[in-house]
VMD Tcl script that builds the backbone (N, CA, C; Angstrom):
set m [mol new atoms 426]
animate dup $m
set s [atomselect $m all]
$s set {name element resname resid chain x y z} {
  {N N MET 1 A 258.928 -27.303 -2.877}
  {CA C MET 1 A 260.202 -26.619 -2.831}
  {C C MET 1 A 260.003 -25.140 -3.162}
  {N N VAL 2 A 260.568 -24.258 -2.341}
  {CA C VAL 2 A 260.460 -22.817 -2.555}
  {C C VAL 2 A 261.578 -22.346 -3.473}
  {N N GLU 3 A 261.198 -21.508 -4.438}
  {CA C GLU 3 A 262.145 -20.949 -5.398}
  {C C GLU 3 A 261.876 -19.453 -5.511}
  {N N PHE 4 A 262.942 -18.653 -5.559}
  {CA C PHE 4 A 262.818 -17.213 -5.748}
  {C C PHE 4 A 263.344 -16.853 -7.124}
  {N N ARG 5 A 262.734 -15.853 -7.735}
  {CA C ARG 5 A 263.291 -15.327 -8.976}
  {C C ARG 5 A 262.838 -13.893 -9.180}
  {N N LEU 6 A 263.562 -13.204 -10.033}
  {CA C LEU 6 A 263.219 -11.824 -10.355}
  {C C LEU 6 A 262.117 -11.813 -11.404}
  {N N VAL 7 A 261.316 -10.762 -11.390}
  {CA C VAL 7 A 260.259 -10.612 -12.383}
  {C C VAL 7 A 260.911 -10.326 -13.729}
  {N N GLY 8 A 260.614 -11.166 -14.701}
  {CA C GLY 8 A 261.034 -10.935 -16.074}
  {C C GLY 8 A 259.833 -10.436 -16.873}
  {N N ALA 9 A 260.062 -10.033 -18.101}
  {CA C ALA 9 A 258.982 -9.504 -18.938}
  {C C ALA 9 A 257.811 -10.485 -19.021}
  {N N GLU 10 A 258.131 -11.788 -19.064}
  {CA C GLU 10 A 257.081 -12.804 -19.187}
  {C C GLU 10 A 256.293 -12.991 -17.889}
  {N N ASP 11 A 256.796 -12.463 -16.779}
  {CA C ASP 11 A 256.150 -12.647 -15.473}
  {C C ASP 11 A 255.276 -11.472 -15.033}
  {N N ILE 12 A 255.381 -10.344 -15.708}
  {CA C ILE 12 A 254.736 -9.125 -15.213}
  {C C ILE 12 A 253.228 -9.298 -15.068}
  {N N TYR 13 A 252.563 -9.810 -16.086}
  {CA C TYR 13 A 251.107 -9.960 -16.003}
  {C C TYR 13 A 250.719 -10.902 -14.866}
  {N N THR 14 A 251.417 -12.033 -14.740}
  {CA C THR 14 A 251.113 -13.009 -13.692}
  {C C THR 14 A 251.340 -12.416 -12.311}
  {N N ALA 15 A 252.429 -11.656 -12.155}
  {CA C ALA 15 A 252.716 -11.013 -10.869}
  {C C ALA 15 A 251.626 -9.999 -10.526}
  {N N GLU 16 A 251.221 -9.221 -11.500}
  {CA C GLU 16 A 250.176 -8.222 -11.254}
  {C C GLU 16 A 248.824 -8.883 -10.952}
  {N N LYS 17 A 248.548 -9.983 -11.609}
  {CA C LYS 17 A 247.306 -10.705 -11.346}
  {C C LYS 17 A 247.279 -11.202 -9.891}
  {N N LEU 18 A 248.416 -11.731 -9.397}
  {CA C LEU 18 A 248.483 -12.165 -8.004}
  {C C LEU 18 A 248.365 -10.978 -7.057}
  {N N ARG 19 A 249.007 -9.852 -7.393}
  {CA C ARG 19 A 248.911 -8.661 -6.539}
  {C C ARG 19 A 247.457 -8.219 -6.417}
  {N N TYR 20 A 246.747 -8.195 -7.513}
  {CA C TYR 20 A 245.326 -7.833 -7.473}
  {C C TYR 20 A 244.558 -8.802 -6.580}
  {N N GLN 21 A 244.782 -10.102 -6.805}
  {CA C GLN 21 A 244.068 -11.140 -6.041}
  {C C GLN 21 A 244.364 -11.024 -4.558}
  {N N ALA 22 A 245.624 -10.740 -4.210}
  {CA C ALA 22 A 246.050 -10.646 -2.813}
  {C C ALA 22 A 245.325 -9.529 -2.070}
  {N N PHE 23 A 244.901 -8.519 -2.792}
  {CA C PHE 23 A 244.194 -7.393 -2.180}
  {C C PHE 23 A 242.701 -7.410 -2.471}
  {N N GLY 24 A 242.218 -8.543 -2.959}
  {CA C GLY 24 A 240.784 -8.706 -3.167}
  {C C GLY 24 A 240.221 -7.952 -4.357}
  {N N ILE 25 A 241.051 -7.629 -5.330}
  {CA C ILE 25 A 240.587 -6.935 -6.537}
  {C C ILE 25 A 240.243 -8.001 -7.571}
  {N N HIS 26 A 238.998 -8.012 -8.011}
  {CA C HIS 26 A 238.511 -9.075 -8.891}
  {C C HIS 26 A 238.355 -8.597 -10.326}
  {N N GLU 27 A 239.402 -8.022 -10.850}
  {CA C GLU 27 A 239.404 -7.631 -12.255}
  {C C GLU 27 A 240.781 -7.929 -12.829}
  {N N GLU 28 A 240.871 -7.919 -14.127}
  {CA C GLU 28 A 242.141 -8.205 -14.785}
  {C C GLU 28 A 243.030 -6.961 -14.742}
  {N N PRO 29 A 244.303 -7.118 -14.421}
  {CA C PRO 29 A 245.205 -5.960 -14.441}
  {C C PRO 29 A 245.503 -5.559 -15.880}
  {N N LYS 30 A 245.238 -4.313 -16.197}
  {CA C LYS 30 A 245.477 -3.820 -17.556}
  {C C LYS 30 A 246.261 -2.524 -17.480}
  {N N ASP 31 A 247.443 -2.531 -18.058}
  {CA C ASP 31 A 248.284 -1.341 -18.123}
  {C C ASP 31 A 248.352 -0.633 -16.774}
  {N N THR 32 A 248.754 -1.371 -15.747}
  {CA C THR 32 A 248.803 -0.802 -14.403}
  {C C THR 32 A 250.078 0.021 -14.209}
  {N N TYR 33 A 250.054 0.824 -13.185}
  {CA C TYR 33 A 251.215 1.630 -12.794}
  {C C TYR 33 A 252.445 0.736 -12.623}
  {N N TYR 34 A 252.280 -0.378 -11.907}
  {CA C TYR 34 A 253.428 -1.256 -11.657}
  {C C TYR 34 A 253.847 -2.030 -12.894}
  {N N GLN 35 A 252.936 -2.350 -13.786}
  {CA C GLN 35 A 253.338 -2.966 -15.055}
  {C C GLN 35 A 254.286 -2.023 -15.788}
  {N N ARG 36 A 253.907 -0.762 -15.878}
  {CA C ARG 36 A 254.736 0.225 -16.578}
  {C C ARG 36 A 256.087 0.410 -15.883}
  {N N LYS 37 A 256.089 0.460 -14.553}
  {CA C LYS 37 A 257.334 0.633 -13.795}
  {C C LYS 37 A 258.266 -0.575 -13.967}
  {N N LEU 38 A 257.698 -1.793 -13.927}
  {CA C LEU 38 A 258.500 -3.000 -14.121}
  {C C LEU 38 A 259.061 -3.056 -15.544}
  {N N GLU 39 A 258.230 -2.743 -16.524}
  {CA C GLU 39 A 258.667 -2.780 -17.918}
  {C C GLU 39 A 259.770 -1.767 -18.191}
  {N N SER 40 A 259.709 -0.606 -17.551}
  {CA C SER 40 A 260.700 0.444 -17.788}
  {C C SER 40 A 261.975 0.256 -16.961}
  {N N GLY 41 A 261.951 -0.686 -16.008}
  {CA C GLY 41 A 263.115 -0.917 -15.168}
  {C C GLY 41 A 263.190 -0.014 -13.953}
  {N N GLN 42 A 262.168 0.793 -13.721}
  {CA C GLN 42 A 262.155 1.674 -12.551}
  {C C GLN 42 A 261.746 0.940 -11.279}
  {N N GLU 43 A 261.234 -0.254 -11.442}
  {CA C GLU 43 A 260.802 -1.094 -10.330}
  {C C GLU 43 A 261.419 -2.465 -10.547}
  {N N LEU 44 A 261.811 -3.113 -9.468}
  {CA C LEU 44 A 262.353 -4.466 -9.537}
  {C C LEU 44 A 261.423 -5.371 -8.752}
  {N N GLY 45 A 261.095 -6.515 -9.308}
  {CA C GLY 45 A 260.171 -7.425 -8.644}
  {C C GLY 45 A 260.832 -8.740 -8.282}
  {N N PHE 46 A 260.497 -9.227 -7.089}
  {CA C PHE 46 A 260.927 -10.536 -6.614}
  {C C PHE 46 A 259.686 -11.412 -6.514}
  {N N LEU 47 A 259.823 -12.671 -6.906}
  {CA C LEU 47 A 258.707 -13.602 -6.847}
  {C C LEU 47 A 259.102 -14.840 -6.054}
  {N N LEU 48 A 258.132 -15.405 -5.347}
  {CA C LEU 48 A 258.330 -16.648 -4.597}
  {C C LEU 48 A 257.382 -17.683 -5.174}
  {N N TYR 49 A 257.960 -18.785 -5.605}
  {CA C TYR 49 A 257.190 -19.913 -6.121}
  {C C TYR 49 A 257.356 -21.091 -5.169}
  {N N GLU 50 A 256.296 -21.855 -4.996}
  {CA C GLU 50 A 256.406 -23.125 -4.287}
  {C C GLU 50 A 255.795 -24.195 -5.172}
  {N N ASP 51 A 256.593 -25.199 -5.453}
  {CA C ASP 51 A 256.171 -26.291 -6.336}
  {C C ASP 51 A 255.611 -25.760 -7.651}
  {N N GLY 52 A 256.279 -24.740 -8.201}
  {CA C GLY 52 A 255.906 -24.185 -9.490}
  {C C GLY 52 A 254.755 -23.194 -9.476}
  {N N ARG 53 A 254.164 -22.940 -8.323}
  {CA C ARG 53 A 253.021 -22.027 -8.225}
  {C C ARG 53 A 253.451 -20.710 -7.590}
  {N N LEU 54 A 253.103 -19.600 -8.234}
  {CA C LEU 54 A 253.417 -18.282 -7.694}
  {C C LEU 54 A 252.606 -18.044 -6.429}
  {N N MET 55 A 253.309 -17.776 -5.319}
  {CA C MET 55 A 252.656 -17.607 -4.022}
  {C C MET 55 A 252.786 -16.196 -3.458}
  {N N ALA 56 A 253.862 -15.480 -3.806}
  {CA C ALA 56 A 254.091 -14.162 -3.218}
  {C C ALA 56 A 255.013 -13.350 -4.112}
  {N N GLY 57 A 254.984 -12.054 -3.892}
  {CA C GLY 57 A 255.858 -11.157 -4.633}
  {C C GLY 57 A 256.173 -9.923 -3.835}
  {N N CYS 58 A 257.156 -9.192 -4.311}
  {CA C CYS 58 A 257.555 -7.941 -3.672}
  {C C CYS 58 A 258.135 -7.032 -4.754}
  {N N TYR 59 A 257.678 -5.779 -4.788}
  {CA C TYR 59 A 258.189 -4.786 -5.728}
  {C C TYR 59 A 259.012 -3.767 -4.948}
  {N N VAL 60 A 260.169 -3.410 -5.492}
  {CA C VAL 60 A 261.037 -2.431 -4.849}
  {C C VAL 60 A 261.509 -1.393 -5.864}
  {N N SER 61 A 261.853 -0.220 -5.353}
  {CA C SER 61 A 262.425 0.855 -6.162}
  {C C SER 61 A 263.363 1.661 -5.275}
  {N N MET 62 A 264.021 2.623 -5.862}
  {CA C MET 62 A 264.888 3.523 -5.091}
  {C C MET 62 A 264.154 4.854 -4.923}
  {N N PHE 63 A 264.259 5.413 -3.712}
  {CA C PHE 63 A 263.613 6.695 -3.427}
  {C C PHE 63 A 264.471 7.452 -2.425}
  {N N LEU 64 A 264.967 8.603 -2.830}
  {CA C LEU 64 A 265.781 9.460 -1.971}
  {C C LEU 64 A 266.936 8.704 -1.321}
  {N N GLY 65 A 267.606 7.860 -2.108}
  {CA C GLY 65 A 268.766 7.137 -1.623}
  {C C GLY 65 A 268.457 5.953 -0.728}
  {N N MET 66 A 267.196 5.593 -0.636}
  {CA C MET 66 A 266.801 4.429 0.173}
  {C C MET 66 A 266.065 3.436 -0.704}
  {N N LEU 67 A 266.105 2.181 -0.298}
  {CA C LEU 67 A 265.316 1.163 -0.966}
  {C C LEU 67 A 263.872 1.319 -0.498}
  {N N SER 68 A 262.982 1.492 -1.421}
  {CA C SER 68 A 261.563 1.585 -1.094}
  {C C SER 68 A 260.914 0.241 -1.400}
  {N N ILE 69 A 260.393 -0.389 -0.376}
  {CA C ILE 69 A 259.667 -1.646 -0.556}
  {C C ILE 69 A 258.214 -1.238 -0.798}
  {N N ASP 70 A 257.832 -1.251 -2.071}
  {CA C ASP 70 A 256.565 -0.662 -2.474}
  {C C ASP 70 A 255.371 -1.583 -2.264}
  {N N TYR 71 A 255.567 -2.853 -2.468}
  {CA C TYR 71 A 254.470 -3.812 -2.303}
  {C C TYR 71 A 255.015 -5.156 -1.864}
  {N N VAL 72 A 254.379 -5.757 -0.882}
  {CA C VAL 72 A 254.583 -7.154 -0.519}
  {C C VAL 72 A 253.202 -7.779 -0.644}
  {N N PHE 73 A 253.083 -8.816 -1.456}
  {CA C PHE 73 A 251.764 -9.423 -1.654}
  {C C PHE 73 A 251.863 -10.935 -1.637}
  {N N VAL 74 A 250.827 -11.558 -1.082}
  {CA C VAL 74 A 250.773 -13.005 -0.891}
  {C C VAL 74 A 249.417 -13.503 -1.359}
  {N N ASP 75 A 249.412 -14.640 -2.022}
  {CA C ASP 75 A 248.169 -15.286 -2.439}
  {C C ASP 75 A 247.178 -15.236 -1.279}
  {N N LEU 76 A 245.982 -14.762 -1.547}
  {CA C LEU 76 A 244.964 -14.537 -0.515}
  {C C LEU 76 A 244.698 -15.785 0.328}
  {N N ALA 77 A 244.727 -16.952 -0.293}
  {CA C ALA 77 A 244.450 -18.198 0.427}
  {C C ALA 77 A 245.562 -18.575 1.403}
  {N N TYR 78 A 246.740 -17.952 1.264}
  {CA C TYR 78 A 247.881 -18.323 2.101}
  {C C TYR 78 A 248.348 -17.192 3.014}
  {N N GLN 79 A 247.590 -16.128 3.082}
  {CA C GLN 79 A 247.934 -15.057 4.012}
  {C C GLN 79 A 247.643 -15.536 5.430}
  {N N HIS 80 A 248.480 -15.162 6.361}
  {CA C HIS 80 A 248.310 -15.507 7.786}
  {C C HIS 80 A 248.340 -17.021 8.026}
  {N N THR 81 A 249.200 -17.723 7.279}
  {CA C THR 81 A 249.366 -19.165 7.496}
  {C C THR 81 A 250.785 -19.445 7.973}
  {N N LYS 82 A 251.025 -20.666 8.341}
  {CA C LYS 82 A 252.349 -21.062 8.818}
  {C C LYS 82 A 253.393 -21.089 7.707}
  {N N LYS 83 A 252.967 -20.945 6.465}
  {CA C LYS 83 A 253.912 -20.911 5.343}
  {C C LYS 83 A 254.767 -19.639 5.381}
  {N N LYS 84 A 254.230 -18.561 5.925}
  {CA C LYS 84 A 254.953 -17.287 6.103}
  {C C LYS 84 A 255.568 -16.773 4.803}
  {N N TYR 85 A 254.787 -16.783 3.739}
  {CA C TYR 85 A 255.310 -16.335 2.450}
  {C C TYR 85 A 255.710 -14.864 2.467}
  {N N GLY 86 A 254.953 -14.024 3.160}
  {CA C GLY 86 A 255.308 -12.609 3.247}
  {C C GLY 86 A 256.670 -12.424 3.894}
  {N N TYR 87 A 256.899 -13.126 4.973}
  {CA C TYR 87 A 258.187 -13.083 5.669}
  {C C TYR 87 A 259.299 -13.590 4.747}
  {N N GLN 88 A 259.041 -14.702 4.059}
  {CA C GLN 88 A 260.070 -15.296 3.202}
  {C C GLN 88 A 260.473 -14.372 2.057}
  {N N ILE 89 A 259.478 -13.752 1.405}
  {CA C ILE 89 A 259.808 -12.887 0.262}
  {C C ILE 89 A 260.521 -11.630 0.743}
  {N N LEU 90 A 260.119 -11.110 1.878}
  {CA C LEU 90 A 260.770 -9.924 2.415}
  {C C LEU 90 A 262.202 -10.237 2.855}
  {N N GLN 91 A 262.418 -11.404 3.456}
  {CA C GLN 91 A 263.773 -11.830 3.819}
  {C C GLN 91 A 264.651 -11.919 2.577}
  {N N LYS 92 A 264.100 -12.445 1.494}
  {CA C LYS 92 A 264.861 -12.562 0.248}
  {C C LYS 92 A 265.270 -11.183 -0.247}
  {N N VAL 93 A 264.348 -10.244 -0.220}
  {CA C VAL 93 A 264.666 -8.882 -0.665}
  {C C VAL 93 A 265.758 -8.284 0.223}
  {N N LEU 94 A 265.600 -8.394 1.524}
  {CA C LEU 94 A 266.571 -7.802 2.447}
  {C C LEU 94 A 267.955 -8.443 2.328}
  {N N SER 95 A 268.016 -9.686 1.912}
  {CA C SER 95 A 269.314 -10.360 1.761}
  {C C SER 95 A 269.893 -10.175 0.350}
  {N N SER 96 A 269.213 -9.412 -0.484}
  {CA C SER 96 A 269.661 -9.208 -1.875}
  {C C SER 96 A 270.177 -7.793 -2.105}
  {N N LYS 97 A 270.696 -7.170 -1.066}
  {CA C LYS 97 A 271.148 -5.776 -1.130}
  {C C LYS 97 A 272.101 -5.536 -2.303}
  {N N LYS 98 A 273.122 -6.355 -2.424}
  {CA C LYS 98 A 274.124 -6.163 -3.488}
  {C C LYS 98 A 273.487 -6.276 -4.876}
  {N N GLN 99 A 272.644 -7.259 -5.062}
  {CA C GLN 99 A 271.970 -7.463 -6.347}
  {C C GLN 99 A 271.070 -6.270 -6.678}
  {N N ILE 100 A 270.371 -5.742 -5.684}
  {CA C ILE 100 A 269.491 -4.588 -5.895}
  {C C ILE 100 A 270.323 -3.351 -6.229}
  {N N GLU 101 A 271.421 -3.155 -5.500}
  {CA C GLU 101 A 272.294 -2.010 -5.779}
  {C C GLU 101 A 272.853 -2.084 -7.197}
  {N N GLU 102 A 273.250 -3.262 -7.632}
  {CA C GLU 102 A 273.755 -3.417 -9.001}
  {C C GLU 102 A 272.661 -3.111 -10.018}
  {N N TYR 103 A 271.451 -3.574 -9.765}
  {CA C TYR 103 A 270.343 -3.352 -10.691}
  {C C TYR 103 A 270.069 -1.857 -10.861}
  {N N PHE 104 A 270.003 -1.118 -9.743}
  {CA C PHE 104 A 269.668 0.304 -9.802}
  {C C PHE 104 A 270.895 1.196 -10.006}
  {N N GLY 105 A 272.091 0.625 -9.882}
  {CA C GLY 105 A 273.299 1.399 -10.110}
  {C C GLY 105 A 273.620 2.395 -9.012}
  {N N CYS 106 A 273.182 2.116 -7.801}
  {CA C CYS 106 A 273.478 2.998 -6.671}
  {C C CYS 106 A 273.414 2.191 -5.385}
  {N N SER 107 A 273.999 2.740 -4.332}
  {CA C SER 107 A 273.982 2.034 -3.052}
  {C C SER 107 A 272.933 2.653 -2.134}
  {N N PHE 108 A 272.570 1.913 -1.116}
  {CA C PHE 108 A 271.630 2.415 -0.121}
  {C C PHE 108 A 272.012 1.856 1.237}
  {N N GLU 109 A 271.698 2.595 2.262}
  {CA C GLU 109 A 272.025 2.189 3.627}
  {C C GLU 109 A 270.810 1.724 4.410}
  {N N GLY 110 A 269.645 1.929 3.856}
  {CA C GLY 110 A 268.442 1.536 4.568}
  {C C GLY 110 A 267.284 1.359 3.615}
  {N N CYS 111 A 266.174 0.920 4.175}
  {CA C CYS 111 A 264.985 0.732 3.358}
  {C C CYS 111 A 263.759 1.215 4.135}
  {N N MET 112 A 262.707 1.447 3.391}
  {CA C MET 112 A 261.471 1.920 4.002}
  {C C MET 112 A 260.293 1.212 3.365}
  {N N LEU 113 A 259.206 1.159 4.116}
  {CA C LEU 113 A 257.952 0.603 3.617}
  {C C LEU 113 A 256.815 1.193 4.434}
  {N N GLU 114 A 255.605 0.968 3.981}
  {CA C GLU 114 A 254.428 1.406 4.714}
  {C C GLU 114 A 253.589 0.192 5.040}
  {N N TYR 115 A 253.037 0.173 6.230}
  {CA C TYR 115 A 252.178 -0.939 6.590}
  {C C TYR 115 A 250.723 -0.542 6.347}
  {N N ILE 116 A 249.896 -1.561 6.070}
  {CA C ILE 116 A 248.483 -1.293 5.783}
  {C C ILE 116 A 247.556 -1.985 6.775}
  {N N SER 117 A 248.143 -2.740 7.697}
  {CA C SER 117 A 247.326 -3.422 8.704}
  {C C SER 117 A 248.160 -3.645 9.952}
  {N N ASP 118 A 247.499 -3.962 11.041}
  {CA C ASP 118 A 248.225 -4.267 12.273}
  {C C ASP 118 A 249.095 -5.502 12.112}
  {N N SER 119 A 248.615 -6.488 11.341}
  {CA C SER 119 A 249.409 -7.712 11.169}
  {C C SER 119 A 250.667 -7.434 10.350}
  {N N SER 120 A 250.573 -6.573 9.333}
  {CA C SER 120 A 251.780 -6.260 8.569}
  {C C SER 120 A 252.745 -5.433 9.428}
  {N N LYS 121 A 252.225 -4.525 10.238}
  {CA C LYS 121 A 253.088 -3.741 11.128}
  {C C LYS 121 A 253.827 -4.671 12.097}
  {N N LYS 122 A 253.127 -5.658 12.617}
  {CA C LYS 122 A 253.730 -6.613 13.548}
  {C C LYS 122 A 254.862 -7.393 12.857}
  {N N LEU 123 A 254.608 -7.857 11.638}
  {CA C LEU 123 A 255.633 -8.582 10.884}
  {C C LEU 123 A 256.849 -7.699 10.652}
  {N N TYR 124 A 256.640 -6.486 10.177}
  {CA C TYR 124 A 257.751 -5.597 9.860}
  {C C TYR 124 A 258.550 -5.236 11.116}
  {N N THR 125 A 257.867 -5.077 12.228}
  {CA C THR 125 A 258.555 -4.793 13.488}
  {C C THR 125 A 259.452 -5.967 13.874}
  {N N LYS 126 A 258.939 -7.187 13.723}
  {CA C LYS 126 A 259.741 -8.384 14.023}
  {C C LYS 126 A 260.981 -8.473 13.138}
  {N N MET 127 A 260.887 -7.888 11.947}
  {CA C MET 127 A 261.994 -7.951 10.995}
  {C C MET 127 A 262.954 -6.773 11.150}
  {N N GLY 128 A 262.759 -5.960 12.178}
  {CA C GLY 128 A 263.707 -4.891 12.471}
  {C C GLY 128 A 263.330 -3.512 11.972}
  {N N PHE 129 A 262.139 -3.351 11.422}
  {CA C PHE 129 A 261.690 -2.035 10.970}
  {C C PHE 129 A 261.145 -1.250 12.159}
  {N N LYS 130 A 261.345 0.063 12.115}
  {CA C LYS 130 A 260.843 0.930 13.171}
  {C C LYS 130 A 260.016 2.052 12.553}
  {N N GLU 131 A 258.894 2.339 13.196}
  {CA C GLU 131 A 258.029 3.411 12.712}
  {C C GLU 131 A 258.536 4.752 13.223}
  {N N LYS 132 A 258.342 5.762 12.409}
  {CA C LYS 132 A 258.754 7.104 12.768}
  {C C LYS 132 A 257.516 7.994 12.861}
  {N N ASN 133 A 257.243 8.506 14.028}
  {CA C ASN 133 A 256.186 9.507 14.230}
  {C C ASN 133 A 254.784 9.066 13.834}
  {N N ASP 134 A 254.418 7.833 14.045}
  {CA C ASP 134 A 253.065 7.342 13.741}
  {C C ASP 134 A 252.590 7.722 12.339}
  {N N THR 135 A 253.471 7.594 11.366}
  {CA C THR 135 A 253.141 7.959 9.991}
  {C C THR 135 A 252.666 6.783 9.160}
  {N N GLY 136 A 252.858 5.571 9.669}
  {CA C GLY 136 A 252.566 4.387 8.870}
  {C C GLY 136 A 253.767 3.961 8.050}
  {N N ARG 137 A 254.788 4.797 8.041}
  {CA C ARG 137 A 256.018 4.488 7.310}
  {C C ARG 137 A 257.037 3.939 8.300}
  {N N MET 138 A 257.709 2.851 7.889}
  {CA C MET 138 A 258.677 2.191 8.761}
  {C C MET 138 A 260.022 2.120 8.046}
  {N N TYR 139 A 261.102 2.152 8.836}
  {CA C TYR 139 A 262.454 2.190 8.298}
  {C C TYR 139 A 263.299 1.096 8.928}
  {N N ARG 140 A 264.284 0.654 8.163}
  {CA C ARG 140 A 265.274 -0.285 8.671}
  {C C ARG 140 A 266.604 0.062 8.014}
  {N N TYR 141 A 267.615 0.234 8.837}
  {CA C TYR 141 A 268.943 0.510 8.308}
  {C C TYR 141 A 269.712 -0.789 8.191}
  {N N MET 142 A 270.547 -0.868 7.178}
  {CA C MET 142 A 271.216 -2.130 6.873}
  {C C MET 142 A 272.720 -1.997 7.010}
}
mol reanalyze $m
mol bondsrecalc $m
mol representation Tube
mol addrep $m
């Protein structure tokens, strides 16, 4: 069973450990940029669990009046599988507009993210994001 929840103080280390693993970093996360941002409330994290196991996450913040999707990460063993955890966590974020606006205390009309691979660009395009000027940055208005 898939369950979504927001990153709480008790989840930050576990979320960061999965983010490191998802990108092939084989060290323990210690006082990372995103740990500090999550702890201070400048970043909001969404987590996807399946059968009690953390499978994916997404960190978001506000930037110039837009929602910035800063990181989408999926357990390395489940990337590019039919489980589509990246798609699921991103769908959850995109459907949580009101909750995100309440958290940050402001509204937004669109969101942006950057892709790091052709497969992520393909996913984001399918989800309605459009690239502007071959910058690697993609936008979606809501």
